[in-house]
Backbone bond lengths (Angstrom), bond angles and torsions (degrees), N, CA, C in turn:
res aa  C-N    CA-C-N  psi(-1)  N-CA   C-N-CA  omega(-1)  CA-C   N-CA-C  phi
1 M - - - 1.394 - - 1.609 108.70 -
2 T 1.267 117.75 137.26 1.439 123.34 -175.56 1.520 110.61 -59.87
3 F 1.349 116.44 -39.67 1.478 118.86 -177.18 1.567 110.58 -61.28
4 D 1.334 116.09 -42.56 1.482 118.12 -177.65 1.519 109.62 -63.89
5 I 1.298 118.51 -43.84 1.503 119.79 178.69 1.515 111.92 -61.44
6 V 1.360 114.81 -47.71 1.484 118.80 179.31 1.499 111.91 -61.19
7 K 1.345 115.64 -42.88 1.487 120.39 179.13 1.547 111.85 -59.58
8 E 1.305 118.01 -46.24 1.421 120.86 178.40 1.534 113.82 -63.72
9 M 1.327 116.93 -39.27 1.446 121.52 177.84 1.529 111.42 -64.13
10 I 1.321 114.39 -43.65 1.477 119.34 -178.72 1.543 109.45 -68.17
11 A 1.310 116.07 -39.87 1.465 120.27 -179.98 1.552 110.20 -59.90
12 G 1.364 114.74 -47.31 1.423 121.05 -179.39 1.558 111.69 -62.86
13 Q 1.255 115.67 -43.86 1.431 119.92 -176.38 1.507 113.88 -70.65
14 L 1.339 115.13 -43.81 1.442 118.54 -176.67 1.515 115.18 -96.22
15 R 1.357 112.85 2.66 1.467 120.34 177.35 1.499 111.25 54.73
16 V 1.327 114.79 50.11 1.474 120.16 172.46 1.569 108.19 -119.30
17 D 1.308 113.33 156.41 1.480 119.26 177.40 1.501 110.63 -67.36
18 A 1.365 112.36 120.81 1.485 117.19 -177.76 1.528 114.04 -55.31
19 S 1.344 116.49 -30.42 1.434 121.69 -174.32 1.565 108.94 -70.35
20 T 1.295 117.36 -15.71 1.449 119.47 178.95 1.567 113.91 -88.58
21 I 1.322 115.70 -8.58 1.463 121.16 -174.89 1.481 109.08 -89.90
22 T 1.321 118.39 125.78 1.454 123.42 172.61 1.527 108.15 -122.94
23 E 1.344 113.86 173.20 1.481 117.15 178.93 1.518 112.73 -64.69
24 N 1.346 116.63 -19.32 1.433 119.91 -179.67 1.562 110.94 -90.81
25 S 1.313 117.97 -1.37 1.480 118.61 -176.77 1.482 109.40 -69.08
26 R 1.336 117.20 128.89 1.480 120.69 -177.42 1.578 105.43 -88.24
27 L 1.323 112.73 133.44 1.491 119.17 -173.24 1.475 111.44 -61.07
28 V 1.326 120.12 -45.56 1.467 122.02 -176.64 1.532 110.24 -85.05
29 E 1.350 118.72 -55.44 1.431 120.74 -171.41 1.488 113.59 -68.92
30 D 1.366 119.55 -41.63 1.433 122.99 -173.79 1.536 112.92 -93.74
31 L 1.349 114.80 -37.76 1.460 117.81 -173.42 1.549 110.87 -102.50
32 K 1.331 117.25 -0.65 1.429 123.49 176.73 1.517 115.16 60.11
33 A 1.330 117.83 33.16 1.427 121.65 174.40 1.543 109.07 -74.83
34 D 1.384 113.86 139.45 1.482 116.73 173.40 1.568 105.23 -106.48
35 S 1.306 113.52 179.81 1.459 118.64 -176.14 1.545 112.75 -57.69
36 A 1.308 117.25 -37.55 1.490 119.47 176.99 1.466 111.78 -66.48
37 N 1.324 117.61 -38.60 1.541 119.32 177.99 1.479 108.50 -64.68
38 V 1.306 119.60 -43.48 1.483 122.17 -178.23 1.545 108.99 -63.79
39 M 1.262 122.01 -39.95 1.462 123.57 179.34 1.513 112.11 -66.15
40 V 1.296 115.67 -42.00 1.528 119.68 175.66 1.526 107.72 -64.16
41 M 1.358 116.04 -46.13 1.489 117.69 179.46 1.522 113.45 -54.39
42 I 1.391 113.56 -46.97 1.437 119.85 -179.14 1.531 111.55 -59.66
43 M 1.374 115.16 -43.61 1.473 117.38 179.51 1.498 112.19 -63.77
44 D 1.357 115.23 -40.59 1.483 120.32 -179.32 1.561 107.30 -67.06
45 L 1.279 119.86 -41.21 1.517 120.89 177.42 1.540 110.91 -62.86
46 E 1.310 113.78 -42.02 1.518 116.62 177.56 1.480 111.11 -56.02
47 D 1.357 115.15 -48.52 1.452 119.18 179.99 1.481 114.01 -64.97
48 R 1.300 116.22 -45.46 1.470 120.77 -178.01 1.475 114.39 -62.85
49 F 1.391 116.46 -44.90 1.441 120.20 -176.50 1.574 114.30 -98.33
50 G 1.304 117.79 -3.77 1.496 121.67 178.87 1.482 107.34 66.89
51 I 1.317 119.79 44.78 1.489 122.96 177.95 1.491 110.53 -124.42
52 T 1.285 114.89 167.53 1.508 121.77 171.88 1.550 109.60 -119.82
53 V 1.285 115.74 122.18 1.468 120.51 178.99 1.491 108.47 -92.05
54 E 1.272 117.63 116.99 1.462 122.21 179.68 1.566 112.19 -66.49
55 D 1.322 117.37 138.98 1.403 121.58 -174.30 1.536 112.64 -55.11
56 D 1.303 116.17 -38.06 1.516 119.27 -178.88 1.512 109.74 -69.71
57 Q 1.297 120.67 -17.66 1.477 123.16 179.76 1.548 112.78 -82.91
58 I 1.318 114.94 -26.53 1.460 120.41 -172.16 1.532 110.00 -56.21
59 M 1.367 116.82 -46.95 1.424 120.39 -178.16 1.482 113.74 -66.77
60 R 1.308 119.93 -17.99 1.478 123.78 -179.71 1.507 111.42 -85.15
61 L 1.302 118.51 -10.50 1.459 121.20 -176.85 1.526 107.31 -90.84
62 K 1.310 116.06 92.57 1.436 125.42 -175.46 1.572 112.21 -95.45
63 T 1.286 116.29 -36.55 1.439 118.72 -177.20 1.539 111.30 -121.91
64 V 1.321 115.14 165.85 1.431 118.24 177.28 1.583 110.28 -59.30
65 G 1.340 116.08 -36.87 1.418 120.18 179.53 1.551 111.97 -64.94
66 D 1.371 115.68 -36.43 1.461 117.79 175.34 1.556 110.91 -60.99
67 V 1.284 115.19 -42.02 1.495 120.48 178.65 1.543 109.14 -60.90
68 V 1.300 116.53 -47.45 1.483 121.30 -177.68 1.497 110.68 -61.57
69 K 1.325 116.95 -46.69 1.497 121.94 178.07 1.473 112.42 -60.82
70 Y 1.310 115.66 -41.99 1.492 117.47 -179.43 1.501 111.85 -66.36
71 I 1.332 118.49 -43.38 1.500 120.88 175.73 1.498 110.13 -61.24
72 D 1.323 118.32 -45.23 1.496 118.84 178.72 1.493 113.41 -62.33
73 S 1.348 117.97 -30.41 1.451 120.35 -179.24 1.540 111.08 -73.00
74 L 1.337 118.09 -15.78 1.417 120.41 179.61 1.492 114.20 -97.84
75 K 1.325 117.59 -6.51 1.444 121.80 -179.64 1.548 113.37 -78.75
């Protein structure tokens, strides 16, 4: 499931407990990601899923659920 993969990737990168991450977790406010974290996360997701995230979409990805839905829409 896409959510589980994304959750584990975010937990590893941001050093947060994966069990605390939900689809409603906000990347910046809840998980304390900064712009550098987000860019690394996007590059990792692109590699892992074989996708390209358009620059104009990055700012729209506010929650873990947003990321999951975006990835699923490209599959």
